[in-house]
C-alpha positions as CSV (number, residue, x, y, z in Angstrom):
1,M,66.0,121.7,148.7
2,K,63.0,120.0,147.1
3,F,63.8,117.0,144.9
4,L,62.5,117.2,141.3
5,D,63.4,114.6,138.8
6,Q,61.3,115.5,135.8
7,V,60.5,118.8,134.1
8,K,59.2,120.1,130.8
9,I,60.8,123.2,129.4
10,Y,60.6,125.4,126.3
11,I,63.9,126.5,124.7
12,K,64.4,129.1,122.0
13,A,67.8,129.8,120.3
14,G,68.6,133.4,119.2
15,N,67.7,134.5,115.7
16,G,70.5,135.6,113.4
17,G,70.9,139.3,112.6
18,D,70.0,140.8,109.2
19,G,72.6,141.9,106.7
20,S,73.0,145.6,106.1
21,P,72.0,147.4,102.8
22,S,74.4,150.3,103.5
23,F,76.3,152.4,100.9
24,R,79.4,154.5,101.5
25,R,78.7,158.2,101.5
26,E,81.9,160.1,102.2
27,K,82.9,163.6,101.2
28,F,85.3,163.8,98.2
29,I,84.8,160.1,97.4
30,E,82.9,160.0,94.0
31,F,82.1,156.3,93.9
32,G,81.1,155.1,97.4
33,G,79.8,151.6,96.7
34,P,78.2,149.1,99.1
35,D,79.6,148.7,102.6
36,G,76.9,146.7,104.4
37,G,78.1,144.2,106.9
38,D,76.8,140.8,107.8
39,G,74.4,140.1,110.7
40,G,75.7,138.3,113.8
41,N,74.8,134.7,114.6
42,G,72.2,133.9,117.2
43,G,73.1,132.3,120.5
44,S,72.6,128.6,121.0
45,I,71.2,126.9,124.0
46,I,73.6,124.4,125.5
47,L,73.0,121.9,128.2
48,T,76.0,121.0,130.4
49,S,76.3,118.4,133.2
50,E,77.3,119.6,136.6
51,R,78.5,117.4,139.5
52,N,77.3,119.6,142.3
53,L,73.6,119.4,141.3
54,N,71.3,116.5,142.2
55,T,67.8,117.9,141.3
56,L,66.1,119.7,138.5
57,I,64.4,122.2,140.9
58,D,65.9,125.2,139.1
59,Y,63.6,124.6,136.1
60,R,60.4,124.3,138.1
61,Y,59.7,128.1,138.2
62,Q,61.5,129.1,135.1
63,Q,60.4,126.9,132.2
64,H,61.1,129.3,129.2
65,H,64.7,129.8,128.2
66,K,65.7,132.1,125.3
67,A,69.2,132.8,124.0
68,Q,70.3,136.2,122.7
69,R,69.7,137.1,119.1
70,G,72.5,138.4,116.8
71,D,72.7,142.1,116.0
72,N,72.1,143.4,112.5
73,G,75.0,144.3,110.3
74,A,76.0,147.9,109.9
75,G,77.7,150.3,107.5
76,Q,81.5,150.4,107.0
77,N,81.4,146.6,106.6
78,R,80.7,146.1,110.3
79,T,79.4,142.7,111.2
80,G,76.7,142.5,113.9
81,K,77.6,141.1,117.3
82,S,76.8,137.5,117.7
83,G,74.3,136.6,120.5
84,E,75.7,134.9,123.6
85,D,75.1,131.2,124.1
86,L,72.8,130.3,127.0
87,F,74.2,127.5,129.2
88,L,71.7,125.5,131.2
89,K,73.2,123.3,134.0
90,V,71.8,119.9,134.7
91,P,72.8,117.1,137.1
92,I,74.8,114.1,135.9
93,G,72.3,111.4,135.0
94,T,69.9,113.7,133.2
95,Q,68.3,112.4,130.1
96,V,66.9,114.8,127.4
97,F,63.7,113.7,125.6
98,E,61.6,115.2,122.8
99,E,58.2,116.7,123.5
100,D,56.6,113.2,123.4
101,N,58.7,112.3,126.5
102,K,59.6,109.0,124.9
103,T,62.3,109.8,122.2
104,L,65.7,110.0,123.9
105,I,67.9,112.8,122.5
106,F,70.9,112.8,124.8
107,D,72.0,111.2,128.0
108,F,74.4,112.9,130.4
109,K,76.7,110.3,132.1
110,K,79.8,112.2,132.9
111,E,80.7,115.6,134.4
112,G,81.3,118.4,131.9
113,E,79.4,116.9,129.0
114,Q,77.7,119.4,126.7
115,F,74.8,119.1,124.3
116,V,73.6,121.8,121.9
117,A,69.8,121.5,122.5
118,A,68.9,124.4,120.1
119,S,71.2,125.9,117.5
120,G,71.2,129.7,117.0
121,G,70.3,131.2,113.6
122,K,72.9,132.2,111.1
123,G,73.5,135.9,110.4
124,G,72.3,137.4,107.1
125,L,74.6,138.7,104.4
126,G,75.1,142.4,103.8
127,N,75.0,144.0,100.3
128,T,78.8,144.0,100.1
129,R,78.6,140.2,99.6
130,F,76.7,140.7,96.3
131,K,79.1,143.2,94.7
132,S,80.4,142.1,91.4
133,S,81.9,143.6,88.2
134,T,78.4,143.7,86.7
135,N,76.5,144.7,89.8
136,R,78.5,147.5,91.5
137,A,75.6,148.8,93.6
138,P,73.7,145.8,94.9
139,K,70.8,146.4,97.1
140,K,70.3,142.7,97.8
141,I,70.7,141.4,101.4
142,T,69.6,138.3,103.2
143,K,67.7,138.1,106.5
144,G,69.1,136.2,109.4
145,T,67.7,132.7,109.9
146,K,65.6,131.8,112.9
147,G,67.0,130.0,115.8
148,E,65.7,126.5,116.7
149,E,62.9,126.2,119.2
150,F,61.7,123.1,121.0
151,T,59.8,121.8,123.9
152,I,61.8,119.2,125.7
153,W,61.6,117.0,128.8
154,L,64.4,116.6,131.3
155,Q,64.4,113.4,133.3
156,L,66.9,112.7,136.1
157,K,68.1,109.2,136.9
158,T,70.3,109.3,139.9
159,I,73.8,107.9,139.3
160,A,75.2,106.0,142.3
161,D,77.5,103.1,142.9
162,I,75.1,101.4,145.2
163,G,71.3,101.7,145.6
164,I,69.8,100.9,149.0
165,I,66.5,99.1,148.6
166,G,64.0,97.4,150.9
167,L,60.5,97.7,152.3
168,P,59.4,100.9,154.1
169,N,60.8,101.3,157.6
170,A,63.6,98.8,157.1
171,G,66.2,101.3,158.3
172,K,67.6,102.4,154.9
173,S,67.9,106.1,155.9
174,S,69.5,105.3,159.3
175,L,72.1,103.2,157.5
176,L,72.8,105.9,155.0
177,A,73.2,108.5,157.8
178,A,75.5,106.2,159.7
179,I,78.0,105.4,156.9
180,T,77.9,108.7,154.9
181,N,77.7,112.4,155.5
182,A,74.0,112.5,154.4
183,N,71.3,113.8,156.8
184,P,68.1,112.1,155.7
185,K,64.9,112.4,157.7
186,I,64.5,109.5,160.1
187,A,61.3,108.5,161.9
188,N,59.5,105.4,163.1
189,Y,56.8,105.3,160.5
190,K,56.5,104.0,157.0
191,F,57.3,106.2,154.0
192,T,59.5,108.6,156.0
193,T,61.7,108.9,152.9
194,L,59.7,110.6,150.2
195,N,62.6,111.3,147.8
196,P,65.9,109.6,147.0
197,N,68.8,110.7,149.2
198,L,72.5,110.6,148.2
199,G,75.5,110.1,150.4
200,V,79.2,109.5,150.0
201,A,81.1,106.9,152.0
202,N,84.8,107.2,152.4
203,Y,87.1,104.5,153.6
204,D,90.7,103.6,153.0
205,D,91.1,106.3,150.3
206,K,88.2,104.9,148.4
207,E,84.9,106.6,147.7
208,V,81.4,105.2,147.0
209,V,78.2,107.0,146.3
210,L,75.0,105.4,147.9
211,A,71.4,106.2,147.1
212,D,68.6,105.7,149.6
213,I,65.5,104.8,147.5
214,P,62.0,105.3,149.1
215,G,60.5,102.0,150.3
216,L,59.0,99.6,147.8
217,V,55.7,97.9,148.4
218,E,53.7,95.3,146.5
219,G,52.5,96.8,143.3
220,A,55.1,99.5,143.1
221,H,55.8,98.9,139.4
222,E,52.1,99.7,138.8
223,G,52.1,102.9,140.8
224,V,51.3,101.7,144.3
225,G,53.0,103.7,147.0
226,L,56.0,105.8,145.9
227,G,57.9,103.0,144.1
228,I,56.9,103.7,140.4
229,Q,58.2,107.3,140.8
230,F,61.7,106.3,141.9
231,L,62.3,102.8,140.6
232,K,64.1,104.5,137.6
233,H,66.8,105.8,139.9
234,I,67.9,102.3,140.7
235,E,68.5,101.6,137.0
236,R,71.8,103.6,137.1
237,C,73.2,102.0,140.2
238,K,76.0,99.5,139.6
239,S,75.0,97.3,142.6
240,L,72.2,96.9,145.1
241,L,72.2,96.8,148.9
242,H,69.0,95.0,150.0
243,L,68.2,95.9,153.6
244,I,65.8,93.6,155.4
245,D,64.3,94.0,158.9
246,I,65.0,90.6,160.5
247,T,62.0,91.2,162.9
248,N,59.6,90.7,160.0
249,L,57.5,87.6,160.3
250,D,58.8,86.1,157.1
251,I,62.0,87.8,155.8
252,K,62.0,85.5,152.7
253,E,58.6,86.9,151.7
254,S,59.9,90.4,152.3
255,Y,62.9,89.7,150.1
256,D,60.9,88.1,147.3
257,Q,58.4,91.0,147.4
258,V,61.0,93.6,146.6
259,K,62.7,91.4,144.0
260,K,59.4,90.8,142.3
261,E,58.8,94.6,142.0
262,L,62.3,95.1,140.6
263,G,61.8,92.4,138.0
264,S,58.3,93.6,137.0
265,Y,59.7,97.1,136.4
266,S,62.8,95.8,134.4
267,S,64.4,92.4,134.0
268,E,67.8,94.2,133.9
269,M,67.3,95.0,137.6
270,L,67.7,91.3,138.5
271,K,71.1,91.1,136.8
272,K,72.7,93.6,139.2
273,K,75.1,92.5,141.9
274,E,73.4,92.4,145.3
275,I,74.4,92.3,148.9
276,I,71.9,91.6,151.6
277,V,72.0,93.3,155.0
278,L,69.8,91.8,157.8
279,N,69.1,94.8,160.1
280,K,67.9,95.0,163.7
281,I,69.3,91.6,164.8
282,D,69.9,92.9,168.3
283,L,66.1,92.9,168.8
284,I,65.8,89.1,168.8
285,D,67.6,86.2,170.6
286,E,70.8,84.8,169.1
287,D,69.3,81.3,168.7
288,I,66.4,82.6,166.8
289,Q,68.8,84.8,164.7
290,N,70.8,81.7,163.7
291,E,67.7,79.8,162.8
292,I,66.2,82.6,160.7
293,I,69.5,83.3,158.9
294,S,70.1,79.6,158.2
295,E,66.7,79.1,156.8
296,F,66.8,82.3,154.7
297,S,70.3,81.6,153.2
298,K,69.4,78.2,151.7
299,N,68.1,79.6,148.4
300,I,70.0,82.9,148.4
301,D,73.1,83.2,146.1
302,C,74.7,86.4,147.4
303,E,76.6,87.6,150.5
304,I,74.5,88.2,153.6
305,I,75.6,90.6,156.3
306,T,74.0,91.0,159.8
307,L,73.7,94.5,161.4
308,S,72.8,95.5,164.9
309,T,73.7,98.7,166.7
310,L,75.3,101.3,164.4
311,N,78.3,102.0,166.6
312,K,81.7,103.2,165.4
313,D,83.2,99.7,164.9
314,S,80.2,98.2,163.2
315,V,80.0,101.2,160.8
316,A,83.7,101.0,159.9
317,K,83.3,97.2,159.2
318,L,80.2,97.7,157.1
319,K,81.9,100.6,155.2
320,S,84.8,98.3,154.4
321,K,82.6,95.6,153.1
322,I,80.4,97.9,151.0
323,I,83.3,99.7,149.4
324,N,85.1,96.5,148.6
325,Y,81.9,95.1,147.2
326,A,81.3,98.1,145.0
327,S,84.8,98.3,143.6
């Protein structure tokens, strides 16, 4: 399934049905009188959040959505049938913006939330409504009102407990695949991950959702690489797991580079809880490991975990730490 996190759609609620100008015409009834029914209400367009969705791809090829109009009223005081509401499902974390793509209208944060994006028109009144002692044969009716219509933007910001960040090819996708049921693409070249991947880690009756964010490079907040497109998905994460390849020449520089991009995008990013995982430590000697870690940890005020081969024991241990850290 292709990942799509922003889409522009047109929505049109149903118009209300017109009132009826009918009069009774029955045999042996001398004075029939008005019997026109009201028109039905138009259907509304309602957005609802769904847990099982994680992309807006459904709206890529169908961008116009119209609800059903209300039927006109009829004789014998019959009210027209109201149009059915149109429900559009969106993933949790979707934000609804006006046509300018800046004014926020609604933010879906929980499953099952509903937002009436466009209200249906009201049905018109039939001539029976205007009958009185002085006007016994009214011909007056009202037309149904038009349903609301808008062009709106849907933007998805992934909701996860922990966001996995780091430079390209640090091993983020491999880590996600090892500790969750996700199957991200894994290869030995930069920018293997082109879209965020979600996975669920279960351990000791606890559950944590992790998001693998495409690698951040210098200048990501200005549009370099893929960072600017997906930095917004980290905003929703409660905590960050910063993965660093220990074989880099200067891991402090690698760490600072990613932190700088996060801070340049939003200062709120730097306030999130963080845990650092030094990956690929089995590729260097133990003495060098200790020296690098000792030097790196001097000015770091968060927990540092080392990770080598992703075997069963190391995965279980890492899961335990991550879940306890996130809770």
